[in-house]
C-alpha positions as CSV (number, residue, x, y, z in Angstrom):
1,M,71.3,39.0,10.5
2,A,74.8,37.4,10.3
3,I,76.2,36.0,7.1
4,L,77.7,32.5,7.4
5,T,81.4,32.1,6.5
6,K,82.9,29.2,4.5
7,D,83.9,27.3,7.7
8,E,80.4,27.8,9.2
9,I,78.7,26.5,6.0
10,L,81.0,23.5,5.9
11,A,80.3,22.7,9.6
12,R,76.6,22.7,9.0
13,V,76.9,20.6,5.8
14,K,78.9,18.0,7.7
15,K,76.1,17.8,10.4
16,G,73.4,17.5,7.7
17,N,71.9,20.8,8.7
18,I,72.4,22.4,5.3
19,V,72.1,19.8,2.5
20,F,73.2,20.0,-1.2
21,T,72.3,17.1,-3.5
22,P,74.7,16.1,-5.0
23,G,77.3,17.2,-2.5
24,L,79.6,20.2,-3.0
25,D,83.0,20.1,-4.6
26,R,85.9,22.3,-3.5
27,F,85.5,24.8,-6.4
28,Q,82.1,25.8,-5.2
29,L,83.1,27.1,-1.8
30,Q,83.7,30.8,-1.5
31,T,84.7,32.9,1.5
32,H,81.1,33.5,2.5
33,A,79.0,31.9,-0.2
34,V,78.5,28.7,-2.2
35,D,78.5,28.6,-6.0
36,L,75.8,26.5,-7.6
37,R,76.3,24.8,-11.0
38,L,74.1,24.9,-14.0
39,G,71.9,21.9,-14.6
40,F,70.9,20.0,-17.7
41,T,67.2,21.2,-18.0
42,F,66.3,24.3,-20.1
43,L,62.7,25.6,-20.5
44,I,62.1,27.8,-23.6
45,P,58.9,29.8,-23.6
46,K,56.6,29.1,-26.5
47,A,55.0,31.9,-28.5
48,W,51.9,30.0,-29.8
49,K,49.9,26.8,-29.7
50,M,47.4,25.0,-32.0
51,T,43.8,24.9,-30.8
52,P,40.5,23.9,-32.4
53,K,40.2,27.5,-33.5
54,G,43.7,27.5,-35.1
55,R,47.1,29.0,-34.3
56,E,46.7,31.1,-31.1
57,A,49.3,33.2,-29.3
58,L,50.2,32.2,-25.8
59,R,49.3,34.9,-23.3
60,I,50.8,35.1,-19.9
61,D,48.0,35.9,-17.3
62,P,49.4,36.1,-13.8
63,L,45.9,35.1,-12.5
64,K,46.2,31.7,-14.0
65,D,48.5,28.7,-13.7
66,H,50.7,28.1,-16.7
67,G,51.6,24.4,-17.3
68,P,54.2,22.7,-19.4
69,E,52.4,23.5,-22.6
70,Y,53.8,27.0,-22.3
71,F,57.4,25.7,-22.6
72,D,59.6,23.5,-24.8
73,V,61.7,21.4,-22.4
74,I,65.2,20.5,-23.4
75,E,67.2,17.9,-21.5
76,L,70.9,18.0,-22.5
77,E,73.1,15.0,-22.5
78,Q,76.6,14.9,-21.0
79,G,79.0,17.0,-23.2
80,Q,76.3,19.0,-24.8
81,Y,75.8,22.8,-24.5
82,F,73.0,25.2,-24.9
83,E,73.3,28.3,-27.2
84,L,71.3,31.2,-25.9
85,L,70.4,33.5,-28.8
86,P,70.6,37.3,-28.6
87,Q,67.7,38.7,-26.5
88,E,66.5,35.2,-25.8
89,Y,64.9,34.4,-22.4
90,V,64.9,30.9,-20.9
91,L,64.4,29.2,-17.5
92,V,67.3,27.0,-16.3
93,S,67.7,24.6,-13.4
94,T,70.5,24.3,-11.0
95,F,72.4,21.0,-10.9
96,E,72.2,20.9,-7.1
97,T,69.1,20.8,-5.0
98,I,69.2,22.6,-1.6
99,K,67.7,22.1,1.8
100,V,67.7,25.2,4.1
101,P,67.3,24.8,7.9
102,N,64.7,26.8,9.8
103,D,67.2,29.2,11.4
104,L,68.6,30.4,8.1
105,M,67.5,32.1,4.9
106,C,69.4,32.4,1.7
107,V,69.9,35.1,-0.9
108,L,70.7,34.1,-4.5
109,Y,73.0,36.2,-6.7
110,P,74.4,35.8,-10.2
111,R,78.2,35.4,-10.4
112,S,80.0,38.4,-11.7
113,S,81.5,36.4,-14.6
114,V,77.9,35.6,-15.7
115,N,77.0,39.3,-15.8
116,R,80.2,40.1,-17.8
117,K,79.1,37.7,-20.6
118,G,76.0,39.8,-21.2
119,L,73.7,37.5,-19.3
120,S,71.2,38.6,-16.6
121,V,69.8,36.3,-14.0
122,D,66.7,38.4,-13.6
123,L,64.6,37.0,-10.7
124,T,67.2,35.9,-8.2
125,G,66.2,36.6,-4.6
126,I,65.3,35.0,-1.3
127,I,65.3,31.3,-0.7
128,D,62.9,30.8,2.2
129,S,63.9,29.2,5.5
130,G,62.9,25.6,5.4
131,Y,62.9,25.3,1.6
132,E,63.8,22.0,0.1
133,G,64.1,21.3,-3.6
134,P,65.6,22.5,-6.9
135,L,66.1,26.1,-8.0
136,T,64.9,27.5,-11.3
137,L,66.6,30.6,-12.7
138,P,65.2,33.0,-15.4
139,V,68.1,33.9,-17.7
140,K,68.3,36.4,-20.6
141,N,71.0,37.1,-23.2
142,N,71.1,40.9,-23.2
143,T,73.4,41.2,-26.2
144,R,72.0,42.1,-29.6
145,S,74.4,40.2,-31.8
146,Q,76.2,37.6,-29.7
147,T,75.1,34.0,-29.1
148,I,76.3,32.8,-25.6
149,Q,77.0,29.2,-24.9
150,L,75.7,27.8,-21.6
151,H,77.4,24.6,-20.3
152,P,75.8,22.3,-17.8
153,G,78.1,22.1,-14.8
154,E,79.5,25.6,-15.0
155,R,79.3,27.7,-11.8
156,F,76.5,30.0,-12.5
157,C,75.1,31.7,-9.3
158,Q,76.0,32.1,-5.6
159,V,74.0,31.4,-2.5
160,V,74.6,33.5,0.6
161,F,73.3,32.1,3.9
162,E,72.0,34.5,6.5
163,E,71.3,33.5,10.1
164,L,68.0,34.5,11.6
165,K,67.7,36.0,15.1
166,K,65.4,33.1,16.0
167,K,64.1,29.9,14.3
168,V,60.9,30.2,12.3
169,T,58.2,27.7,11.4
170,P,58.7,27.3,7.6
171,R,55.8,27.7,5.3
172,K,55.2,24.3,3.9
173,S,55.8,23.8,0.2
174,R,54.6,21.4,-2.4
175,W,57.2,18.9,-1.1
176,H,55.4,18.4,2.3
177,G,52.4,16.3,1.6
178,K,49.0,16.2,-0.2
179,D,47.0,18.0,2.5
180,V,49.4,20.9,2.6
181,V,49.4,21.1,-1.2
182,D,45.6,21.0,-1.4
183,K,45.2,23.8,1.2
184,A,47.8,26.0,-0.6
185,K,46.1,25.5,-3.9
186,K,42.7,26.5,-2.5
187,E,44.1,29.6,-0.8
188,K,45.9,30.6,-3.9
189,A,42.8,30.1,-6.0
190,A,40.8,32.3,-3.6
191,E,43.6,35.0,-3.7
192,M,43.7,35.1,-7.5
193,K,39.9,35.2,-7.7
194,L,39.8,38.3,-5.5
195,V,42.7,39.9,-7.4
196,G,40.9,39.2,-10.7
197,S,37.8,40.9,-9.4
198,G,39.8,43.8,-8.1
199,D,38.4,43.4,-4.6
200,I,41.7,43.8,-2.7
201,R,40.0,45.1,0.4
202,K,38.1,41.8,0.8
203,L,41.4,39.9,0.2
204,K,43.0,41.9,3.0
205,S,40.0,41.2,5.4
206,D,39.6,37.5,4.5
207,F,43.3,36.7,4.8
208,P,44.9,38.8,7.6
209,A,48.5,38.3,8.3
210,A,47.9,37.9,12.0
């Protein structure tokens, strides 16, 4: 794989091959990466909910979908900031959405200045070829005594573009129509059912890679 440089990224952006919405500003362009800015949406995990039985703890089960009832959603206004408490964990949005062409993939990294504050952006990783949409980042304050202010608009993470040896057919996401969404949901439900039963051999035989 070859990593795109600043000039190559800009050339693709001008052609509409790579798309950032809203568009980039000059502060975001690095030698071989693009900084993304923090958005205004913060999701705080809830610890409990009220049910007919009473106050119940919220349990994360990877075999089930977890909807908005598992989070308090905070939308900041212009000029407001978010104070992340010691050891607190939240999900944050990027200000920009991204569209990746089918001959590239991306790797997402935290900025070093973010790490130095005592923050960890835990689950950064690959952005698939063909992906289109917003990015959500899990963030934790690793300090035991310091509250860290997060400001919408601050440069928070970096995207590195890597060129594939040949174009791929992107796996369709939830942004690509109802039929695709329905098929993906059915396949995921089948996968989770087999995982839940522990029948991994059947999962492998029913859903071969090729």
